[in-house]
C-alpha positions in Angstrom: -60.4 -19.5 13.7 -62.6 -18.5 10.8 -61.0 -17.1 7.6 -62.5 -13.6 8.2 -61.3 -13.6 11.9 -57.8 -14.4 10.8 -57.7 -11.5 8.3 -59.1 -9.1 10.9 -56.4 -10.3 13.5 -53.6 -9.9 10.8 -54.7 -6.3 10.0 -54.9 -5.4 13.7 -51.4 -6.8 14.3 -50.1 -4.6 11.4 -51.3 -1.4 13.1 -49.5 0.2 16.1 -51.4 0.5 19.3 -50.8 4.2 19.3 -48.9 6.8 17.4 -46.0 6.9 19.9 -45.3 3.2 19.3 -44.9 3.9 15.6 -42.0 6.4 16.1 -38.4 5.1 16.1 -36.5 5.2 19.4 -33.5 7.0 18.0 -33.0 10.8 17.9 -33.6 11.0 14.2 -35.3 8.7 11.7 -33.2 5.7 10.8 -31.8 5.7 7.3 -31.0 2.5 5.3 -27.4 1.5 5.7 -27.7 -0.9 2.8 -30.2 -1.1 0.1 -33.5 -2.1 1.6 -32.3 -2.4 5.2 -33.2 0.2 7.8 -31.4 0.3 11.1 -33.0 1.6 14.2 -31.1 0.4 17.3 -31.7 3.6 19.3 -28.6 5.4 18.1 -29.0 8.2 15.6 -27.7 7.5 12.1 -25.2 10.4 12.3 -23.8 9.0 15.7 -23.6 5.5 14.2 -21.6 6.9 11.3 -19.2 8.8 13.6 -18.7 5.9 16.0 -18.1 3.5 13.1 -15.5 5.9 11.7 -13.8 6.0 15.1 -13.9 2.3 15.6 -12.4 1.8 12.0 -9.5 4.0 13.3 -9.2 1.7 16.3 -9.3 -1.3 14.0 -6.5 0.2 11.9 -4.4 1.0 14.9 -5.0 -2.5 16.4 -4.1 -4.3 13.1 -1.0 -2.1 12.6 0.2 -2.8 16.2 -0.6 -6.5 15.6 1.7 -6.6 12.5 4.5 -4.7 14.3 4.3 -7.0 17.3 4.3 -10.2 15.2 7.3 -8.8 13.2 9.2 -8.2 16.4 8.3 -11.7 17.6 10.0 -13.1 14.5 13.0 -10.9 14.5 13.9 -10.3 18.1 17.5 -11.2 19.1 19.8 -10.8 22.0 19.9 -11.8 25.7 16.2 -11.0 26.2 15.2 -13.3 23.3 13.2 -15.9 25.1 11.4 -13.4 27.3 10.5 -11.1 24.5 9.7 -13.9 22.0 7.2 -15.3 24.4 5.8 -11.9 25.5 5.4 -10.7 21.9 3.6 -13.8 21.0 1.1 -13.4 23.8 0.6 -9.8 22.8 0.2 -10.4 19.0 -2.3 -13.2 19.8 -4.3 -10.9 21.9 -4.3 -8.2 19.2 -5.3 -10.7 16.5 -8.2 -11.8 18.6 -9.2 -8.1 19.1 -9.6 -7.1 15.5 -12.8 -9.3 14.9 -14.9 -7.8 17.8 -13.9 -4.3 16.7 -14.8 -5.0 13.0 -18.1 -6.7 14.0 -19.1 -3.7 16.1 -18.6 -1.5 13.1 -20.8 -3.9 11.1 -23.4 -4.0 13.9 -23.6 -0.2 13.6 -24.4 -0.6 9.9 -21.1 0.3 8.3 -18.4 -1.6 6.5 -15.2 -2.5 8.4 -12.1 -1.5 6.7 -9.8 -4.4 5.7 -7.1 -3.4 3.2 -3.6 -2.5 3.9 -4.1 0.8 2.1 -7.2 1.6 4.3 -5.3 0.6 7.5 -2.3 2.7 6.6 -4.7 5.7 5.9 -6.7 5.3 9.1 -4.0 4.3 11.6 -2.2 6.8 13.8 0.7 4.3 14.2 3.6 4.1 11.8 4.4 0.9 10.0 7.1 -1.4 11.5 10.6 -0.4 10.6 12.0 -1.9 7.4 15.1 -3.2 9.3 14.3 -4.9 12.7 15.6 -2.7 15.5 17.5 -3.9 18.6 15.3 -5.5 21.3 15.1 -2.4 23.6 14.1 -0.3 20.6 11.4 -2.9 19.8 10.1 -2.5 23.3 10.1 1.3 23.1 8.2 1.1 19.8 5.6 -1.2 21.2 5.1 1.0 24.4 4.5 3.9 22.1 2.1 1.8 20.0 0.0 0.6 22.9 -0.2 4.1 24.3 -1.3 5.4 20.9 -4.0 2.8 20.6 -5.2 3.6 24.2 -5.4 7.3 23.1 -7.5 6.3 20.0 -9.9 4.3 22.1 -10.2 7.0 24.8 -10.8 9.8 22.3 -13.9 7.9 21.0 -15.5 7.7 24.5 -17.3 11.1 24.6 -19.1 10.3 21.4 -20.0 6.8 22.4 -21.2 8.0 25.8 -23.3 10.8 24.4 -25.0 8.4 22.0 -25.6 5.8 24.8 -23.8 3.2 22.8 -23.0 0.8 25.7 -21.7 -2.1 23.5 -19.1 0.2 22.0 -18.3 1.7 25.4 -17.8 -1.8 26.8 -15.5 -2.7 23.9 -13.4 0.5 24.4 -13.1 -0.2 28.1 -11.8 -3.6 27.4 -9.3 -2.3 24.8 -8.1 0.4 27.1 -7.4 -2.1 29.9 -5.4 -4.3 27.5 -3.3 -1.5 26.0 -2.5 0.3 29.2 -1.4 -3.0 30.9 0.7 -4.0 27.9 2.4 -0.6 27.9 3.1 -0.8 31.6 4.6 -4.3 31.3 6.8 -3.4 28.4 7.8 -0.1 30.0 9.0 -2.1 33.1 11.4 -4.0 30.9 13.1 -0.7 30.0 13.9 0.2 33.7 17.6 -0.2 34.7 
């Protein structure tokens, strides 16, 4: 290809085929999330911000429940020790593995994922673990309440995610709901006489 032909081809490649192709796909123009970086993934910037805030709340709830579950794994005693020690380990491992995908979805939306204890305490709907380890049955009750609360946090975000057509976040929320509802059910069944 001749030098002049290459320049002409480069200029043509820089121009959109029509005006419609030049418009962003989102409802409003994408704004830079970080200096020099524009994000246009087909979700309005205001929706991305609201979803990221909600996901950071889910992240805080998940991490708080992880810490509580791990605490109870270490401190459970009594005749149900072996069953609960093993169950709590499976649950805290699942929760630990959940925090990364939640945080990474927040980042994919263009916002920072919270990560300090202070931020988690501020954003979480769950209380911290009790200072003194409770009896085994009270641990179970606390974890049932925690899993139900995290499920409510995830479910409350669905209307916004659905309205914004944010399928990856909807998929993540669906997975989290399934885990938390099943965990609450399994723990609840241990409380039956």
